[in-house]
Steps between C-alpha positions, in 0.01 A plus 500: 500500500641556846614232741204566734234442245680182375490352852138590548260210529157520349236321701145418383192506721492117550867485593463796729209340675700179543795689643275688744330174604832323565639798698173521701505125579873522595431797721224311675724198573775726627252675725372165635851380559588811696184465711593135568850611602360744750211282634622145520624374836846335427779476249358191323165652433660835393732318266210318337312830447785697366658233280186394325319830470802716409624244248167510319477873544840589367468240221164648394642849485804379308269321256311825458829664402567207264166562325580866473850457362462158334647551154805670648789372715352645822204256485732199476707636786191508713415141412842400629421697813185291545691169454773620741230600758322164485831320548639702787202607712390149613854396549575796720182449699596137551842587626360763741246246636768238554724755675209606727429139587866433580507807722203358694230744387175326610202439284147597597377284791417144394710506179834319467770485248438210252679187604602634838285281725270315262640298217206388278716298271633273772171473686616665819234765500242578756271217386721260692604293199810277519 
């Protein structure tokens, strides 16, 4: 038995359909995130589109790889990739949005940074509370 045939993975029709579905769903989310990156008006909206959609898209494709390679070490490595992705992508997007806010990048007209002018907790919002 050669090394190539020992490393080959056998995939049944149900497992192949699940892998195909996960890759298709992941590709859809990545496409939507890319369209959002190109179409949205400012850095905050673009960040939202890319961080949410690409996290789900990449995670879905990695889960497809996990289903394909599951009994072997490569499937477990892809699960670690998904965990790493869910921990780092939102954190990175949050840091980028804070940096943009500190640099003075404006929101869309009529939207303000939370807590900048209105403080709902202390009652100094627009409703005129004391």
